C-alpha positions in Angstrom: 23.2 -2.4 0.6 21.9 -2.2 3.3 18.7 -5.3 3.4 16.1 -2.7 4.6 17.1 -0.4 1.7 17.5 -3.5 -0.7 14.2 -4.3 0.1 12.3 -1.2 -0.4 14.0 -0.4 -3.4 12.4 -3.8 -4.5 9.0 -2.9 -3.2 9.6 0.7 -4.9 9.6 -0.4 -8.4 7.1 -2.8 -8.4 4.6 0.2 -6.8 6.5 2.2 -9.2 5.0 0.1 -12.5 1.6 -0.2 -10.8 1.7 3.2 -10.3 2.2 4.4 -13.7 -0.3 2.0 -15.3 -2.9 3.2 -12.2 -1.9 6.7 -13.8 -2.4 5.7 -17.2 -6.0 4.0 -16.4 -6.8 6.6 -13.8 -6.8 9.0 -17.1 -8.5 7.4 -19.5 -11.3 5.9 -17.3 -12.7 9.3 -16.0 -12.2 10.6 -19.3 -14.3 7.7 -21.0 -16.8 7.9 -18.4 -17.5 11.3 -17.1 -18.2 12.0 -13.5 -21.1 10.8 -12.8 -20.7 7.5 -13.7 -17.1 8.0 -12.3 -19.1 8.3 -8.9 -21.5 5.4 -9.7 -17.8 3.1 -10.1 -16.5 4.6 -6.7 -19.4 3.7 -4.5 -19.5 -0.1 -6.5 -16.0 -0.6 -6.1 -16.6 -0.2 -2.3 -17.2 -3.9 -2.2 -13.6 -4.6 -2.5 -12.5 -2.3 -0.2 -14.3 -3.7 2.5 -13.7 -7.3 1.2 -10.1 -7.5 3.3 -12.3 -7.1 6.3 -13.9 -9.7 6.5 -10.6 -11.8 8.0 -11.3 -9.6 11.0 -7.2 -8.1 10.6 -5.7 -11.9 10.9 -3.4 -10.8 8.2 -1.7 -8.3 10.7 -1.4 -10.9 13.0 0.3 -13.1 10.4 2.6 -10.2 9.8 3.3 -10.1 13.3 3.5 -13.7 14.6 5.6 -15.2 12.5 8.2 -12.5 13.2 8.2 -12.4 16.4 7.7 -16.8 16.7 11.3 -16.4 14.1 13.0 -13.4 16.6 12.4 -16.3 19.8 13.5 -19.3 17.7 10.1 -21.0 17.5 9.9 -22.4 14.3 7.7 -25.2 15.4 4.4 -22.8 16.0 4.9 -21.5 12.4 3.0 -23.6 10.1 0.2 -23.7 12.2 -0.1 -20.3 12.2 -0.2 -20.2 8.5 -2.5 -22.8 8.6 -5.2 -21.1 10.9 -4.8 -17.9 9.0 -5.6 -19.8 6.0 -8.7 -21.5 6.5 -10.0 -18.3 8.6 -9.7 -16.0 5.9 -11.7 -18.5 3.4 -14.1 -19.1 5.7 -14.6 -15.3 6.4 -14.4 -14.0 3.1 -16.9 -16.8 2.1 -19.2 -15.3 4.7 -19.1 -11.8 3.2 -19.8 -12.5 0.0 -23.2 -14.4 1.0 -24.0 -11.6 3.4 -23.3 -8.7 0.7 -25.7 -10.9 -2.0 -28.3 -11.6 0.2 -28.3 -7.5 1.1 -28.4 -6.9 -2.6 -31.3 -8.9 -3.3 -33.3 -7.9 -0.5 -33.1 -4.2 -0.6 -35.9 -2.0 -2.0 -35.5 -0.8 -5.4 -36.2 2.5 -4.2 -33.1 2.6 -2.5 -30.5 1.9 -4.2 -29.9 2.2 -8.3 -30.7 -1.2 -10.8 -27.2 -0.7 -12.3 -25.3 -0.7 -8.8 -27.4 -3.3 -7.6 -26.4 -5.7 -10.5 -22.8 -4.6 -10.7 -22.4 -5.2 -6.8 -24.1 -8.8 -7.6 -21.8 -9.8 -10.7 -18.4 -8.8 -9.0 -19.1 -10.1 -5.0 -18.3 -13.5 -5.5 -14.6 -12.6 -6.8 -14.1 -10.6 -3.4 -12.9 -14.2 -2.1 -9.3 -13.3 -4.5 -9.0 -10.2 -2.8 -8.9 -11.6 0.7 -6.5 -14.4 -0.8 -4.4 -11.6 -2.2 -4.5 -9.9 1.6 -3.6 -13.1 3.4 -0.6 -13.8 0.8 0.6 -10.3 1.3 0.8 -10.8 4.9 2.3 -14.0 5.0 5.0 -12.9 2.7 5.4 -9.5 4.2 6.1 -11.5 7.6 9.2 -14.1 5.3 10.4 -10.6 4.2 9.5 -12.2 1.1 9.4 -8.6 -0.6 10.7 -10.0 -4.1 7.0 -12.2 -4.2 5.3 -9.1 -3.1 6.6 -6.9 -6.1 5.5 -10.1 -8.3 2.1 -9.5 -7.0 2.4 -6.1 -8.0 3.6 -6.5 -11.7 0.8 -9.2 -11.9 -1.9 -7.5 -10.8 -1.1 -4.1 -12.9 -0.8 -5.9 -15.9 -3.8 -7.9 -16.0 -6.0 -5.0 -15.1 -4.5 -2.7 -17.4 -4.5 -5.1 -20.6 -8.8 -6.3 -19.8 -9.6 -2.4 -19.0 -7.9 -1.3 -22.1 -9.9 -3.9 -24.0 -13.1 -3.5 -23.2 -13.6 -0.3 -21.9 -15.1 1.6 -24.6 -17.7 -1.1 -25.5 -18.4 -1.8 -21.2 -17.5 1.0 -19.7 -18.2 1.0 -16.1 -18.9 -2.6 -16.0 -15.0 -3.0 -17.9 -13.1 -1.6 -15.1 -15.0 -4.1 -12.6 -14.6 -6.6 -14.5 -10.9 -5.6 -14.9 -10.5 -5.6 -11.1 -12.2 -9.1 -10.9 -9.7 -10.9 -13.0 -6.5 -9.1 -12.1 -7.3 -10.3 -8.7 -8.3 -13.8 -9.3 -5.3 -14.0 -11.8 -3.0 -12.6 -9.6 -3.9 -14.9 -6.6 -3.9 -18.2 -8.7 -0.2 -17.4 -10.2 0.9 -16.4 -6.8 -0.3 -20.1 -5.1 0.8 -22.2 -7.8 4.5 -20.4 -8.2 4.8 -20.3 -4.6 3.4 -23.6 -4.0 2.2 -23.4 -0.5 1.4 -26.4 1.5 -1.5 -25.4 3.5 -3.8 -27.2 5.2 -7.3 -26.6 6.3 -7.6 -26.2 9.9 -8.3 -23.5 13.0 -6.1 -24.3 15.8 -8.4 -22.2 18.5 -4.9 -22.0 20.6 -4.0 -19.6 17.4 -6.6 -18.2 16.4 -7.9 -16.6 20.3 -4.9 -14.9 21.0 -4.7 -13.8 17.4 -7.9 -11.6 18.0 -5.9 -9.3 20.3 -4.3 -7.9 17.6 -5.9 -9.1 14.9 -9.5 -7.4 15.7 -8.0 -4.0 16.9 -5.9 -3.0 13.8 -8.6 -4.5 11.5 -11.0 -1.9 13.6 -8.1 0.8 12.8 -7.8 -0.4 9.2 -11.4 0.1 8.8 -11.1 4.3 9.2 -10.0 5.3 5.8 -12.6 2.8 3.9 -15.2 3.6 6.8 -14.6 7.1 6.4 -14.3 7.0 2.6 -17.6 5.5 2.5 -19.8 7.7 5.1 -18.3 10.5 2.7 -19.7 9.4 -0.6 -22.7 8.4 1.2 -23.4 12.0 2.7 -22.4 13.8 -1.0 -24.8 11.4 -2.8 -27.3 12.9 0.1 -26.9 16.2 -0.2 -25.6 16.7 -3.7 -25.5 14.0 -6.8 -23.0 11.5 -8.5 -21.3 14.4 -10.2 -20.1 15.9 -6.8 -19.4 12.7 -6.0 -17.3 11.8 -9.3 -15.5 15.4 -8.9 -14.6 14.2 -5.2 -13.5 10.7 -5.2 -11.0 11.7 -8.4 -9.3 14.2 -5.9 -8.7 11.5 -3.3 -7.6 8.8 -6.3 -5.1 11.5 -6.7 -4.2 12.0 -3.5 -3.8 8.5 -2.4 -1.5 7.8 -4.8 0.6 10.4 -4.9 0.3 10.8 -1.3 0.3 7.7 0.6 1.1 4.6 -1.9 4.5 5.4 -2.4 5.2 6.2 1.7 3.5 3.1 2.5 6.3 0.9 -0.1 8.9 2.3 1.9 7.1 1.8 5.9 6.6 -1.9 4.6 9.7 -3.4 5.0 10.0 -1.5 8.6 7.4 -4.0 9.7 8.7 -7.5 10.2 11.8 -6.1 11.6 10.2 -4.0 14.0 8.1 -7.3 15.2 11.3 -9.0 15.2 13.1 -6.7 17.2 10.3 -6.4 19.5 10.9 -10.7 20.4 14.2 -9.9 20.7 14.7 -6.4 22.6 12.1 -4.1 23.2 14.5 -0.8 23.8 15.7 -0.6 20.1 12.5 0.1 18.9 12.6 3.9 18.7 15.3 3.7 15.9 12.8 2.8 13.8 10.6 5.6 14.9 12.4 8.8 14.3 14.6 8.7 10.8 11.6 6.9 8.9 9.1 9.5 9.8 10.9 12.2 8.6 11.6 10.1 5.2 7.2 9.5 5.1 6.5 13.1 6.1 8.7 14.3 3.1 7.7 12.1 0.6 4.1 12.8 1.4 4.5 16.7 2.0 6.9 17.6 -1.2 4.2 15.3 -3.6 1.7 17.1 -2.1 3.1 20.5 -2.8 3.9 20.2 -6.3 0.4 18.8 -7.1 -1.1 21.5 -5.4 0.3 24.4 -7.7 0.0 22.6 -11.0 -3.4 20.6 -10.1 -5.0 24.1 -12.5 -2.5 22.8 -15.7 -2.8 18.8 -15.0 -6.7 18.6 -14.5 -7.4 20.8 -18.0 -4.9 18.7 -20.0 -6.1 15.4 -18.5 -9.8 15.7 -17.1 -11.3 18.3 -18.9 -14.3 17.4 -17.4 -13.2 17.4 -14.4 -11.6 21.1 -13.7 -14.3 22.1 -11.6 -13.3 20.0 -9.2 -9.6 21.3 -8.9 -10.1 23.5 -5.6 -11.4 20.5 -3.5 -8.7 18.3 -5.3 -6.2 20.5 -3.8 -6.9 20.9 -0.6 -7.3 17.1 -0.4 -4.1 16.8 -1.7 -2.8 19.4 1.1 -5.0 17.4 3.8 -4.0 13.6 3.0 -0.1 14.6 3.2 -0.9 13.5 7.3 -2.6 10.1 6.4 0.8 8.2 5.9 2.4 9.6 9.4 0.1 6.8 11.0 2.2 4.2 9.4 5.1 3.7 11.1 3.0 4.3 14.4 0.5 1.4 13.5 3.4 -1.5 13.6 4.3 0.2 17.0 1.1 -0.4 18.3 1.1 -3.8 16.9 4.2 -5.0 18.3 3.3 -3.8 21.8 -0.4 -5.8 21.7 -1.6 -1.7 22.2 -3.6 -1.9 18.8 -6.4 -0.9 20.8 -4.9 2.9 21.1 -5.0 3.0 16.5 -9.4 2.5 17.3 -10.0 5.3 20.4 -7.6 7.8 18.0 -9.0 6.7 14.7 -12.7 6.4 16.4 -12.7 10.3 18.0 -11.6 11.6 14.0 -13.8 9.6 12.2 -17.1 11.4 14.8 -15.2 14.4 14.2 -15.4 14.2 10.8 -18.2 12.8 10.2 -20.2 15.4 12.6 -18.0 18.2 10.4 -18.6 17.3 7.1 -22.7 16.7 7.8 -23.1 20.1 8.9 -21.0 21.3 6.1 -23.7 20.0 3.7 -26.5 20.3 5.4 -26.2 24.4 5.6 -25.8 24.2 2.1 -21.5 24.2 1.6 -20.3 21.8 -1.3 -17.4 19.7 -1.7 -15.0 22.1 -1.3 -15.7 22.3 2.6 -16.0 18.6 3.1 -12.4 18.3 1.9 -11.4 21.1 4.7 -13.0 19.0 7.4 -11.0 15.9 5.7 -8.1 17.9 5.9 -8.1 19.2 9.4 -9.3 15.7 10.9 -6.5 13.8 9.0 -3.8 16.1 10.2 -5.0 15.4 13.7 -5.1 12.0 13.4 -1.4 11.8 11.5 0.0 14.1 14.8 -1.9 12.2 18.0 -1.1 8.7 16.0 3.1 9.7 15.4 3.4 11.4 19.4 1.2 8.3 21.4 3.9 5.8 19.4 6.9 7.8 20.8 5.5 7.8 24.4 4.5 3.4 23.7 8.6 3.5 22.7 8.9 5.2 26.1 10.7 8.3 24.3 12.4 11.0 26.8 9.9 14.4 26.7 13.1 16.2 25.2 13.8 13.7 22.5 9.9 14.1 21.5 10.1 17.8 21.9 12.8 18.5 19.5 11.0 15.6 16.9 7.5 17.8 17.4 9.8 20.8 16.6 11.0 19.3 13.5 8.1 17.7 12.4 5.6 20.8 12.5 8.4 22.7 10.8 9.1 20.0 7.8 5.3 20.7 7.1 4.9 24.0 7.8 7.4 24.8 5.8 6.1 22.5 2.6 3.0 24.8 3.0 4.2 27.8 3.1 6.8 27.4 0.5 3.4 26.0 -1.4 1.3 29.5 -0.6 4.5 31.8 -1.3 4.7 30.2 -5.0 1.5 30.8 -6.1 1.5 34.4 -4.7 5.1 35.2 -6.3 4.4 33.1 -9.6 0.4 32.5 -9.6 -0.1 35.7 -11.8 -1.5 34.4 -15.6 -3.8 32.0 -16.4 -3.0 28.9 -14.4 -4.2 26.5 -16.8 -1.5 27.4 -18.7 2.1 25.7 -19.0 3.7 28.9 -18.4 2.6 29.1 -15.2 2.8 25.4 -14.2 6.1 25.6 -15.6 6.9 28.5 -13.6 5.0 27.5 -10.1 7.4 24.3 -10.1 10.8 26.2 -10.9 9.9 28.6 -7.7 8.7 26.0 -5.4 11.8 23.7 -6.1 14.5 26.8 -5.4 12.2 27.3 -1.9 12.4 23.8 -1.1 16.0 23.9 -2.0 17.1 24.7 2.0 14.6 21.8 3.1 15.9 19.1 0.9 19.6 19.9 1.6 18.7 20.5 5.4 17.0 16.5 5.7 19.9 15.3 3.1 22.2 16.5 6.1 20.1 15.1 8.6 19.6 11.4 6.6 23.3 11.3 6.3 23.8 11.0 9.8 21.2 9.2 11.4 19.4 7.0 9.0 18.2 4.4 11.4 19.8 5.0 14.0 18.8 6.1 17.6 18.8 9.6 17.8 17.3 12.6 17.3 
């Protein structure tokens, strides 16, 4: 088996296990807490979502620098890189915790609910384990140690599930937050003990300063999803209420687990190989763009289509208190299927030291999203309009990132045009099949099993030509240069 495929399979099963755990908890927790409390929970969880950015993207520099050094045969510098990034991660993580605690203590009571204040103060110290988990993932990715990355997934998932199930009924929202704290801390401690890393407390300016050229732009670029979600949540709470936020964030959570996390697993093994290829010969990088991009698009677009047509049925069964959010969730599924297109271009930009391009594209999209979502809510439109605007912006983001990465790789205009046509046809055909399915088989109660099953059969038939065409394509060209 090809090493790239083998690594992807290892991560696929570990990620699949985690997805099963998150699916189970993702059903039980909302049913237990309800929309309003779910909205508050997702707001508090922003602490853990922001924590990884405290290390200023050094994990991305780590993932790049070690493979590049290994590609050049420079083993002497690898230990210094590991020590410097580890120490920097701990220091910046501690600063982040201090800032959060001071802010929560000083903010006025009228500006924040007491429950949120105390919850943030309680979980903030555990953010250091989130930073260390990010560091470990970067180092394992750089060393092609995907077995250990899979082990992290298994440990985190089991601990999170056990703590959540044992305490949810008694503690509610605080049980989930406690489960996150315990899961991150146990995972990091176990991995450090198992790997027996010998890291020194030192920061070498000769290592750290050049790393900022890659780390800071990629950190700002990676900041886009978290900043986008934070602004969306703040706008919804300001113009609507906690219940509306709970309905919206359930849709974003479903879209993330269906459309973003799975493609992310497939592309992770590409990163160190792209960086090593850059260290050896830059002309070979294009082979990591074409077929893998089609694979990413398929693993996002097809689940989005099936999720769209079956959302009324599954929401009625799994989330009866959230059925008002079905139209919003359907739009989020279609719109966020474009997010995964940005994964591989990020690796390309980092390899070529052009991570600033990530920042420019995402900044433009973020400004558009913030302005349009503000106007939508200000003029009386609800979370459905917010979801529509989000989908348009993410479509522009995914396409712009992909085509600009092709230009960075010096792809010819003809090859780039052929790729663009195929990618647009892939998404267009999937969307058309999805809408046609609703037209042909959508009669009857959309929440009934019979209608959902009928839609799935029709959509499967409509997608067969696309799947066959892509099968033929991948059989001939997987991970080779070509169109």
